[in-house]
N, C-alpha and C positions, 0 to 999 in steps of 0.2 A: 430064884424069884427076883433077885436084883437085875439079872440080865433081862428078864421079861419086862420089868418096869422100864428099863432103858429103851427096849424096843417100843413100848407104848409111847414114850416121849418122842421117839423119832417119828412115829406115825402122827402124833399130835402136831409136831412141827410141819409135817407135810400137809396135813389138812388145813392148818392155820394159814400156810403159805398159799394154798389153792384158794381158800376163801378170801384172803386179803387181795390176791390178784384179781379175782372176779369182781369184788367190791370196788377195787381201784379202777378196773376197766369201766364199771358202771359210772363211777364218778367222773371219769374222763369224758365219757359220752355226754353226760348232762352238762358238762362245762365247756363243750365245744364252742369255739368262737363263732359269733354270728356275723357281725358287720364291722366295717372300719369306722373309726371315730375321729373327729377332728382333734379332740383333746379329752383328757380325763376330767371328771368332776361334773358339777351341775350343768355347765354350759356345753356339754358334749352334744355332737350332732351325728346322726347316723347317715352315712352316705350310701347310695345305692351300690351294693357289692359288684354290680355289673359295670360300673363306671370305668371307662378307659381313660388313661392319662392323655392329656393333650396340652400342648404348650402354646399359649397365645404369643403373637409376635407384634412388635412395634411397627413393622412395615407390612402393609397388606399383601404385597406380592409374595411374601415368604410364609403366608398363613397356612396352617394345616387345615385339611378338608374335614368337614363333619358329614356324617351319614344319617339319613332319615331313620328315626326310631332308636337312635343310639343315645347313651348317657355318657357324659365325659366329666372328668375331674381336672381342674386347673387351679391357678392362684393368681392374685393380682396385688401389687404393692400400692402404697399411697400415691395418688396422682397418676396411676397407671392407665394406659390406653392400649388395649390389646385387640388384635384382629384374629378372626377365624373365618374360614372360607365355606361358602355354600355353592353347589352346582345345581341350578334350578332349570326346570323346563318352562314352557310358556303357558301351562295350564293348571298348575298346582299351587294351592295356598300353603305357605311354609311358616312355621313358628319356631323361634329359638328363645329359650328362657335361661336365666342365670339365677341361681340361689347363692348369695354372698354370705359366707359364714365367718364372721370375725372371731378372733381368738377370745375365749372367755377368761376367767380367772383374774379379774382386775383391770382388763382392758377398758379404754375410754373411747367413746364416740360422741360426736356433737350433733346438734340439730340438723345441719345441712349435709352431714356425711351420708354417703350412699353410693349407689351405682346407677348408670344409665346404659340400657341395652338398645342398640340401633341396628337396623338392617339397611345396607346401602347397595346401590347397583354398581356396575363396573365403572361408571363415570363419577361416582362419589355422591350421587343424589340420594337423599335419605328417603327410604320407603316408609319407615315407621320407627317409632322409638317409645320407650317407657322408662321412667326412673322409679327407684325405690329409695326412700330416705328414712332415717330413724325418727325424724321429727321431734316432737316434744318428749317422747319416751327415749331419753338419751342413755341407753344402756345396750351393750352388745347382744345381738340375737340374729338368727337367720332372717334375711329379707330377700324378696324375689321380685323379678320383673321380666317382661318378655317383649319381643318385637316380631313383626310379621311382614312377609311379602305376600300381598293379596292380588289375585287376578280380578279385575273389576271391569264391568261393562263400560265401554267408552273411556277406559283408563289410558293414559299416555306414558307415564313413567313407571318403571319397575315392572313392566309387563313382558319383557322379552326373555327368552332363554339365555342362559350364560352364567358367568361367575358373579356371585354377590358376596359382599363382605358383612360379617357380623362384627360390630365394634362394641366392646365393653369398656366403660370408663368409670374410674373410681374417684370420688371426691372425698378428701380427708382434711379437716381443719388442722392448723398447727398445734392446737392443744390436744388433739386426739392421739391415740396410740398409733405407732407407725409400723406395726407388724403386718405381714401379708395376710390377706383374707383368702380362705379357700373358696373355690367356685365349683358348683355342681351345675353342669350345662346339659340342656336337652334340646334335641332337634326333632320336631314332629311335622308331618304333613297331614293336611285335612282331606278327607275323602271328597270326591266330587259329588255334585248334586244329581238327583234323579233326572231332572231336566232344568234347562236354563230359567224357565219361567215358573218353577215350582214353589218359589218362596217370594215374599215381598222384597222390594229393594229399598224400603224406607223403614227407619226405626219406629216402633210403636210410640204414639204420643200419650196414651193413657194405659195404666195397668194398676192392679190392686196394690195399695201401699199400707193398708191397715194391718196391724199385727194380729195374728190369730190368738185364740185362747191358749194358755199354757198347756203343755202336754200333760196327759193324765197317766195314771199308773204308778206314780211314785218314783223315787230315785233308784237308779241302778248303777252299780260300780262298773266303770270302764277306765283302765289305766292308759294314758296317752302314750304315743310313740315318741321317738326322738329325732324324727326326720320325715320327709315326704315318703320315703321308701317304706318305712314301717309304721306309718300313721295308722292309728286305731280307727276302725270303721264304726260309724254311728248311723242310726236311723232316727226317726221322730221319737223323742223321749227326753227324759231328764237324767243327765249323766253325771255321776259323782266321781271326783278324782281328788288328788292332793298334789300341790305344786310347791316346790322348794324355791327359795330366792335364787335368781340367776338361771333357773331352768326354763326351757322352752318345750312345751308338749304339743304333739301333732295329732290331729284327728282328720277324718275325711267322711264326707256324706255323699251318697249317690243322688244326683239330681237329674231327672230325665227331662226330655223336651216337654215344654208346657208347664213344668213344675217350678215352684217358687220356694226359696230357702229363707228361713228366719232363724236368727241365732242370738241368744242372750247369755252373757257370762256373769256368774255370781261369785264373789269372793267372801268366804265366811269370816266370822269374828275371831278375835284373839284376846286373851286375858293378859298378855305380856306387856302391852303398851297401848297408848292412845295417840302416839305421835302421828302427825299428818304427813303423808307422803304423796306428792302429786305424781300422776301418771305411773302409778305403782304396777298396773297390769296392762299389758298391750295385747290386743286381739287382732288377728289379720285373717282375711279370707282371700284365697287364691283359686283360680279356675283350673280345669283339667290340664291346661298347657302351662300351668304355674305362672300365669299372668295375674297381677294384683287386681283384686276387685274392690275391697273396702277394708277399712281398719278403724279401730277405736281404742281408747284408753280409759282407765278409771283410776280415781284416787282412793287412798285408804287411810283410815285412822283407827283401826281396830274394830270397827263396827261392820256388820254385813253391808255390802255394797254391790251394785249391779250396773251393767252397761250393755246396750244392745247395738248390734250392727245396724246401719241404715237399711231400710227395706230395699231389696233389689228386685228387678222385674222377673217374671217367669222366663225360663230358658227359651230362647228363640234365635234362629239363625240371623234374622234381620236386626237383632240388637247391635250387631257390629257397625251398623250405619249411624249409630248415635255418637255424638261428640263427647259425651261424658263417660269417663272410665267405668263408673259403677254400673252403667247400663251396657256399654260396649263389651265389657269382659264377660257378660252372661250370654255368650254367643254359641256355646255348644253344651251338650249333655255330657255327663261323666262324673268323676269324683271331684268334688269341691273340697279344698283343704283348709282346715282351721289350724292356726298356730297361736298358742297362748304362752306369754312370757311374764314371769313375775320378776320385778326389778331386784337386782342385788341389794339395793339400798334397803329393802324391806328386811333383809337379814341383819342389818346393822342395828335396827331398832326393835325388831320382833324376834330376833334369834334365827338360827338356821333351820328350824323345823318347818315342815310343810304346812301350808294353810289349806283349808277346804276350798275346793273349786267345783262349781256346778255349771254345766252347760245345758241350756234348754234349747233343743233343736226341733224345728218343725218344718216338714216338707209338705207343702200344700199343692193341690191341683192334681188332675188326672194326667197320666203320661200320654203323650202324643207320639205318632209314628216318626221315625227318623226321616230327615230330608235327604239323606245320603243314598247313593247308589253303591251297593256292596257293603262290605264289612266296615263298621264304624270305628273299630279299634278303641283307643282311649276316649273317643268322643261319643260314647254311648253308654247305656246302662243295661247290663244283662241280668238274668235271673241269678246267676252266680254272684254278681255284685250285691244284689239285694240280700242274698243269703249271708254274705260276709258282713253286711251292715247289721243284720239281725243277730248274728252270733258274736260280733265284735272282733272278728279276725282282722289282722293287718295285711297290707299288701305283700309284705315279705314273709308272712307266717305259714301259709298252708303246707308248702313242701318241707320247710324246716321243722315245723311242728310234727308232721307225720313221720318224717325220717328219724328225728331225734327220739320221739316217743317209742318208735319201734325198737330202736337201739336200747333205750332204757328198759323196755319190757324184756328184751333178750337178756340184758344183764341181770334183771330180777329173776328170771327163770333159771339162769345159770347159778346164781347164788343159792337158790332153793335146792337145785340139783346137788351142789357141793355139800350142803348141810345134810341132806337125806343120805347121800352116799357115805358121808362121814360117820353117821350113826351105824350104817352097815359095816363099816370098817371096825368100829369098836365091838360090835356084836361078834364079828368073825374072830377078832383078837381074843375075846373072852373064851371062845371055844378052843382056840389054838393054845391058850395058856393051860387049859385043862389037859391038853395033850402034850404040853411042854415043848411046843414047836415054835421057837422064836423066828427062825428064818422064813418059815412058811407064812407067818403073819405079816412080816415085812413085805414079802413078795406079793401077797394078796393086796396089801395096801397100795403097793406100786401099781398094780393092775388097775385098781378102782380109781384112785386119785389121778393117776396118769391119764386115764380115759377122760375124766372130767376136764383136766387141763387141756387136752387136745380138743375136746368138744367145745370148750368155751373160748377157744382162740388163744389160750396160753401156751399151747404146744405148737409143734411145727406144722401141723396140718389140720384141716377141718375134719371134725368127727372123730379124731383120735390123736393121741400124743404119747410121748414117753412117760412112763411112771417115774416118779421121783423116789430114788432109793430102792428101786426094784426093777423088774423086767418091763419091757414096753407094754403099755396098756392098750386094750382093744378099742377104747372109746365108747361113749354112750350116746352118740347122736348129738353132735354139737349144735349150738344155736348160731346160725350164720349172721353176719352183719346185715343191716338193712338200710334202705333209704339212700343207696348209692355211696355209702361210706364204708371204708375198709373195716373189717372186724378188728377189734382191739387185741393186740398181742400177736397178730400174724394171721388170723383167720380172714380169708377174703370175703368181702360182702357179695351179696347176690342181687342187687337192686339198689347190691351195695358195695318400718314395717310399716316394722311394717310401714313401709313407706306410704306416703300419700298416694304415690302412683302417678306417673305422668299422664297427661291428657293426650291421647292420640288425635291426630287431626281428623276432621269430619270424613266419614266414609271409611275409616280404618277399623 
């Protein structure tokens, strides 16, 4: 009897090990890393995982070349002036944007701190530029700006094919922190028009500026992302979130040709304090090429408060011919990005807990046809984009969500299989005890549990593995990895500010 009890303990150990391994595998899957961050803590920023490293140079002739459609990651120090290279034809409009990400965690920035992005031709003549400054909201947060080379009718400069230079300059006051800022750079080219005379060549003089009625349907929960890459998709509605001091949350809204975007941000009340904090919340709006459109701030004293972005015109190709940045930047359809930052100073007076945030978003107007010939790329709105806005998916979520959830499901199935087979082992052992056969019970346990280990990726091969404490198990039909990720434990997968924004010259 004693020997039989020892045999039962051995089998119990084997089953426990198999269950623990399966559960651990499931936990590993659910904790798989998603994206790269600038730093830990509330000020973290999610960079596009596809971003390639690129080093800016102080001498333009040494600059590294950028490719259309690519995303890059770089950095710039205080007072830095860095060059990057573009090779352009004589027919394509090109845009380069920079998102500057200061270090969080107590870093300081001043009113005039920020970046300027410029595109220059081979002779050093400036084609276009835009700046992004922190302005009156003097706390670290991601800020974005862009510059373009545009082909224009009767244009004289910046129209030729050849080498162009992107210049990124950083301004930092002596009282500000002197750490390097990370940069997320993008280079995009705009599709050509259907025909040269298919759109007006002057900016509209009149457009609706009256705010629409608040969205109906009540508040719905949507958690913001931590970068442009994983910005949470929104449509017309009233969206509830919570924001911590020092945190920047990102959202995006699909706005098609002919449509107009209205945004209001509300910060909820607090019972902790009534201290007045100026420019406590900063809100910025950027276009699909990450060019700055508009920004606003609101102050806070513990009571509910609200601020709205200035009205912007309906999306139209000809908006680019306006001298004002708020109109000019509404030049193409696509995802428009909202970033919302709560000042770290709020945490000093109101504690580190999150405050209620509500975004009221309205997209007005009927969508019009694209003016482009061929695929619009990021400068258009597809049915898939509208579906993402309806369901709240982020730009980085679909593949990651589906792959990860398939892996988690596989892990769950495996855990259940181990438990069921464990019960079978105990039943068999009970029968073996009656026959006084200890060795046969251990061998059977080895067969069954070993099969599970192999089937779940804990053994050396898919679908079967070695029994622990017994003869090799035959396997019970393992669950393969999914989503392009290797199976855990060795089983192979099968599929698996917001600155004010510079004013571009007329016609840009």
